[in-house]
MARBA-773977 format. One record per atom (N, C-alpha, C, O): atom name; chain; residue number from 1; x, y, z. Coordinates in nm, 2 decimals. Example, Ala and Ser with C-alpha at 12.3 -4.5 7.8 and 13.67 -1.06 7.14 Angstrom:
BEGIN
> name / chain / resi / X / Y / Z
> N / A / 1 / 1.32 / -0.57 / 0.78
> CA / A / 1 / 1.23 / -0.45 / 0.78
> C / A / 1 / 1.32 / -0.33 / 0.78
> O / A / 1 / 1.42 / -0.33 / 0.85
> N / A / 2 / 1.28 / -0.22 / 0.71
> CA / A / 2 / 1.37 / -0.11 / 0.71
> C / A / 2 / 1.29 / 0.00 / 0.79
> O / A / 2 / 1.34 / 0.11 / 0.80
// end
This chain:
BEGIN
> name / chain / resi / X / Y / Z
> N / A / 1 / -14.01 / -4.40 / 3.84
> CA / A / 1 / -13.92 / -4.52 / 3.86
> C / A / 1 / -13.82 / -4.53 / 3.74
> O / A / 1 / -13.86 / -4.52 / 3.63
> N / A / 2 / -13.70 / -4.54 / 3.78
> CA / A / 2 / -13.59 / -4.54 / 3.67
> C / A / 2 / -13.59 / -4.68 / 3.61
> O / A / 2 / -13.62 / -4.78 / 3.67
> N / A / 3 / -13.54 / -4.68 / 3.49
> CA / A / 3 / -13.52 / -4.81 / 3.42
> C / A / 3 / -13.40 / -4.88 / 3.46
> O / A / 3 / -13.39 / -5.01 / 3.45
> N / A / 4 / -13.30 / -4.81 / 3.50
> CA / A / 4 / -13.17 / -4.87 / 3.55
> C / A / 4 / -13.17 / -4.88 / 3.70
> O / A / 4 / -13.20 / -4.78 / 3.77
> N / A / 5 / -13.14 / -4.99 / 3.76
> CA / A / 5 / -13.14 / -5.00 / 3.90
> C / A / 5 / -13.04 / -4.92 / 3.97
> O / A / 5 / -12.94 / -4.88 / 3.90
> N / A / 6 / -13.06 / -4.88 / 4.09
> CA / A / 6 / -12.96 / -4.80 / 4.16
> C / A / 6 / -12.83 / -4.87 / 4.17
> O / A / 6 / -12.82 / -4.99 / 4.19
> N / A / 7 / -12.72 / -4.79 / 4.17
> CA / A / 7 / -12.59 / -4.84 / 4.17
> C / A / 7 / -12.56 / -4.91 / 4.30
> O / A / 7 / -12.48 / -5.01 / 4.30
> N / A / 8 / -12.62 / -4.87 / 4.41
> CA / A / 8 / -12.59 / -4.93 / 4.54
> C / A / 8 / -12.64 / -5.07 / 4.55
> O / A / 8 / -12.58 / -5.16 / 4.61
> N / A / 9 / -12.75 / -5.11 / 4.48
> CA / A / 9 / -12.80 / -5.24 / 4.49
> C / A / 9 / -12.76 / -5.33 / 4.38
> O / A / 9 / -12.80 / -5.45 / 4.37
> N / A / 10 / -12.68 / -5.28 / 4.29
> CA / A / 10 / -12.63 / -5.37 / 4.18
> C / A / 10 / -12.52 / -5.46 / 4.23
> O / A / 10 / -12.44 / -5.42 / 4.32
> N / A / 11 / -12.51 / -5.58 / 4.17
> CA / A / 11 / -12.40 / -5.67 / 4.20
> C / A / 11 / -12.27 / -5.62 / 4.14
> O / A / 11 / -12.27 / -5.53 / 4.06
> N / A / 12 / -12.16 / -5.67 / 4.19
> CA / A / 12 / -12.03 / -5.63 / 4.14
> C / A / 12 / -12.02 / -5.67 / 3.99
> O / A / 12 / -11.96 / -5.59 / 3.92
> N / A / 13 / -12.07 / -5.78 / 3.95
> CA / A / 13 / -12.07 / -5.82 / 3.81
> C / A / 13 / -12.15 / -5.72 / 3.72
> O / A / 13 / -12.10 / -5.68 / 3.62
> N / A / 14 / -12.26 / -5.68 / 3.77
> CA / A / 14 / -12.34 / -5.58 / 3.70
> C / A / 14 / -12.27 / -5.45 / 3.69
> O / A / 14 / -12.28 / -5.38 / 3.59
> N / A / 15 / -12.21 / -5.41 / 3.80
> CA / A / 15 / -12.13 / -5.28 / 3.79
> C / A / 15 / -12.02 / -5.29 / 3.69
> O / A / 15 / -12.00 / -5.19 / 3.62
> N / A / 16 / -11.95 / -5.40 / 3.70
> CA / A / 16 / -11.83 / -5.42 / 3.60
> C / A / 16 / -11.88 / -5.42 / 3.46
> O / A / 16 / -11.82 / -5.35 / 3.37
> N / A / 17 / -11.99 / -5.48 / 3.43
> CA / A / 17 / -12.05 / -5.49 / 3.30
> C / A / 17 / -12.09 / -5.35 / 3.25
> O / A / 17 / -12.07 / -5.31 / 3.14
> N / A / 18 / -12.15 / -5.27 / 3.34
> CA / A / 18 / -12.20 / -5.14 / 3.31
> C / A / 18 / -12.08 / -5.05 / 3.28
> O / A / 18 / -12.08 / -4.97 / 3.18
> N / A / 19 / -11.97 / -5.06 / 3.36
> CA / A / 19 / -11.85 / -4.97 / 3.34
> C / A / 19 / -11.79 / -5.01 / 3.20
> O / A / 19 / -11.75 / -4.93 / 3.13
> N / A / 20 / -11.78 / -5.14 / 3.17
> CA / A / 20 / -11.72 / -5.19 / 3.05
> C / A / 20 / -11.80 / -5.14 / 2.93
> O / A / 20 / -11.74 / -5.10 / 2.83
> N / A / 21 / -11.93 / -5.14 / 2.94
> CA / A / 21 / -12.01 / -5.10 / 2.83
> C / A / 21 / -12.00 / -4.94 / 2.81
> O / A / 21 / -11.99 / -4.90 / 2.69
> N / A / 22 / -11.99 / -4.87 / 2.92
> CA / A / 22 / -11.97 / -4.73 / 2.91
> C / A / 22 / -11.84 / -4.69 / 2.85
> O / A / 22 / -11.83 / -4.60 / 2.76
> N / A / 23 / -11.73 / -4.76 / 2.89
> CA / A / 23 / -11.60 / -4.73 / 2.83
> C / A / 23 / -11.60 / -4.77 / 2.68
> O / A / 23 / -11.54 / -4.70 / 2.60
> N / A / 24 / -11.66 / -4.88 / 2.65
> CA / A / 24 / -11.66 / -4.92 / 2.51
> C / A / 24 / -11.74 / -4.82 / 2.42
> O / A / 24 / -11.70 / -4.79 / 2.31
> N / A / 25 / -11.85 / -4.77 / 2.47
> CA / A / 25 / -11.93 / -4.67 / 2.40
> C / A / 25 / -11.85 / -4.54 / 2.38
> O / A / 25 / -11.85 / -4.48 / 2.27
> N / A / 26 / -11.77 / -4.50 / 2.48
> CA / A / 26 / -11.69 / -4.38 / 2.47
> C / A / 26 / -11.58 / -4.40 / 2.37
> O / A / 26 / -11.55 / -4.31 / 2.29
> N / A / 27 / -11.52 / -4.51 / 2.37
> CA / A / 27 / -11.41 / -4.54 / 2.27
> C / A / 27 / -11.47 / -4.55 / 2.13
> O / A / 27 / -11.40 / -4.50 / 2.04
> N / A / 28 / -11.58 / -4.61 / 2.12
> CA / A / 28 / -11.64 / -4.61 / 1.99
> C / A / 28 / -11.68 / -4.47 / 1.93
> O / A / 28 / -11.66 / -4.44 / 1.82
> N / A / 29 / -11.74 / -4.39 / 2.02
> CA / A / 29 / -11.77 / -4.25 / 1.98
> C / A / 29 / -11.64 / -4.17 / 1.94
> O / A / 29 / -11.64 / -4.10 / 1.85
> N / A / 30 / -11.54 / -4.19 / 2.02
> CA / A / 30 / -11.41 / -4.12 / 1.99
> C / A / 30 / -11.35 / -4.17 / 1.85
> O / A / 30 / -11.31 / -4.09 / 1.78
> N / A / 31 / -11.36 / -4.30 / 1.83
> CA / A / 31 / -11.31 / -4.35 / 1.70
> C / A / 31 / -11.40 / -4.30 / 1.58
> O / A / 31 / -11.34 / -4.26 / 1.48
> N / A / 32 / -11.53 / -4.29 / 1.60
> CA / A / 32 / -11.61 / -4.24 / 1.49
> C / A / 32 / -11.58 / -4.09 / 1.47
> O / A / 32 / -11.58 / -4.04 / 1.36
> N / A / 33 / -11.55 / -4.01 / 1.58
> CA / A / 33 / -11.52 / -3.87 / 1.57
> C / A / 33 / -11.39 / -3.86 / 1.49
> O / A / 33 / -11.38 / -3.77 / 1.41
> N / A / 34 / -11.29 / -3.94 / 1.52
> CA / A / 34 / -11.16 / -3.93 / 1.45
> C / A / 34 / -11.17 / -3.97 / 1.31
> O / A / 34 / -11.12 / -3.90 / 1.22
> N / A / 35 / -11.25 / -4.07 / 1.28
> CA / A / 35 / -11.27 / -4.11 / 1.14
> C / A / 35 / -11.34 / -4.01 / 1.06
> O / A / 35 / -11.31 / -3.98 / 0.94
> N / A / 36 / -11.44 / -3.95 / 1.12
> CA / A / 36 / -11.52 / -3.84 / 1.06
> C / A / 36 / -11.43 / -3.72 / 1.02
> O / A / 36 / -11.45 / -3.66 / 0.92
> N / A / 37 / -11.33 / -3.69 / 1.11
> CA / A / 37 / -11.24 / -3.58 / 1.09
> C / A / 37 / -11.14 / -3.62 / 0.98
> O / A / 37 / -11.09 / -3.53 / 0.91
> N / A / 38 / -11.11 / -3.74 / 0.96
> CA / A / 38 / -11.01 / -3.78 / 0.86
> C / A / 38 / -11.06 / -3.81 / 0.72
> O / A / 38 / -10.99 / -3.81 / 0.63
> N / A / 39 / -11.19 / -3.83 / 0.71
> CA / A / 39 / -11.25 / -3.86 / 0.58
> C / A / 39 / -11.22 / -3.75 / 0.47
> O / A / 39 / -11.18 / -3.79 / 0.36
> N / A / 40 / -11.23 / -3.63 / 0.50
> CA / A / 40 / -11.20 / -3.53 / 0.39
> C / A / 40 / -11.05 / -3.53 / 0.35
> O / A / 40 / -11.02 / -3.52 / 0.24
> N / A / 41 / -10.96 / -3.56 / 0.45
> CA / A / 41 / -10.82 / -3.57 / 0.41
> C / A / 41 / -10.79 / -3.69 / 0.33
> O / A / 41 / -10.71 / -3.68 / 0.24
> N / A / 42 / -10.86 / -3.80 / 0.35
> CA / A / 42 / -10.84 / -3.92 / 0.27
> C / A / 42 / -10.89 / -3.89 / 0.13
> O / A / 42 / -10.83 / -3.94 / 0.04
> N / A / 43 / -11.00 / -3.83 / 0.12
> CA / A / 43 / -11.05 / -3.79 / -0.02
> C / A / 43 / -10.96 / -3.71 / -0.09
> O / A / 43 / -10.93 / -3.73 / -0.21
> N / A / 44 / -10.90 / -3.60 / -0.03
> CA / A / 44 / -10.81 / -3.51 / -0.09
> C / A / 44 / -10.68 / -3.59 / -0.13
> O / A / 44 / -10.63 / -3.57 / -0.24
> N / A / 45 / -10.63 / -3.68 / -0.04
> CA / A / 45 / -10.51 / -3.76 / -0.07
> C / A / 45 / -10.54 / -3.85 / -0.19
> O / A / 45 / -10.45 / -3.86 / -0.28
> N / A / 46 / -10.65 / -3.92 / -0.20
> CA / A / 46 / -10.68 / -4.01 / -0.31
> C / A / 46 / -10.69 / -3.93 / -0.44
> O / A / 46 / -10.64 / -3.97 / -0.54
> N / A / 47 / -10.76 / -3.81 / -0.44
> CA / A / 47 / -10.77 / -3.73 / -0.56
> C / A / 47 / -10.63 / -3.68 / -0.60
> O / A / 47 / -10.60 / -3.67 / -0.72
> N / A / 48 / -10.55 / -3.64 / -0.51
> CA / A / 48 / -10.42 / -3.59 / -0.54
> C / A / 48 / -10.33 / -3.70 / -0.60
> O / A / 48 / -10.25 / -3.68 / -0.69
> N / A / 49 / -10.35 / -3.82 / -0.55
> CA / A / 49 / -10.27 / -3.94 / -0.60
> C / A / 49 / -10.32 / -3.96 / -0.75
> O / A / 49 / -10.23 / -3.99 / -0.84
> N / A / 50 / -10.45 / -3.96 / -0.77
> CA / A / 50 / -10.50 / -3.98 / -0.91
> C / A / 50 / -10.45 / -3.87 / -1.00
> O / A / 50 / -10.41 / -3.90 / -1.11
> N / A / 51 / -10.45 / -3.75 / -0.95
> CA / A / 51 / -10.40 / -3.64 / -1.04
> C / A / 51 / -10.26 / -3.65 / -1.07
> O / A / 51 / -10.21 / -3.63 / -1.18
> N / A / 52 / -10.18 / -3.69 / -0.97
> CA / A / 52 / -10.03 / -3.71 / -0.99
> C / A / 52 / -10.01 / -3.82 / -1.09
> O / A / 52 / -9.92 / -3.81 / -1.18
> N / A / 53 / -10.08 / -3.93 / -1.08
> CA / A / 53 / -10.07 / -4.04 / -1.18
> C / A / 53 / -10.11 / -4.00 / -1.32
> O / A / 53 / -10.04 / -4.03 / -1.41
> N / A / 54 / -10.22 / -3.92 / -1.32
> CA / A / 54 / -10.26 / -3.87 / -1.46
> C / A / 54 / -10.16 / -3.78 / -1.52
> O / A / 54 / -10.14 / -3.78 / -1.64
> N / A / 55 / -10.11 / -3.69 / -1.44
> CA / A / 55 / -10.01 / -3.59 / -1.49
> C / A / 55 / -9.88 / -3.66 / -1.53
> O / A / 55 / -9.82 / -3.62 / -1.63
> N / A / 56 / -9.83 / -3.76 / -1.45
> CA / A / 56 / -9.71 / -3.82 / -1.49
> C / A / 56 / -9.72 / -3.92 / -1.61
> O / A / 56 / -9.63 / -3.94 / -1.68
> N / A / 57 / -9.84 / -3.96 / -1.63
> CA / A / 57 / -9.87 / -4.05 / -1.74
> C / A / 57 / -9.87 / -3.97 / -1.87
> O / A / 57 / -9.83 / -4.02 / -1.98
> N / A / 58 / -9.92 / -3.85 / -1.87
> CA / A / 58 / -9.93 / -3.77 / -1.99
> C / A / 58 / -9.80 / -3.72 / -2.04
> O / A / 58 / -9.79 / -3.69 / -2.16
> N / A / 59 / -9.70 / -3.70 / -1.96
> CA / A / 59 / -9.57 / -3.64 / -2.00
> C / A / 59 / -9.47 / -3.75 / -2.03
> O / A / 59 / -9.36 / -3.71 / -2.07
// end
């Protein structure tokens, strides 16, 4: 026996809620994937900015 009721016997409100949760979960996973890919670039940019400030301060 499944934990989730069959789609055919679900009410329209339950179907809409299920679809909304699924779309929200996909958007959240996509956002996490994008942020995970950008973190190394952000670290490089911050280190580059610090190096630039340190080099311009010294001269």
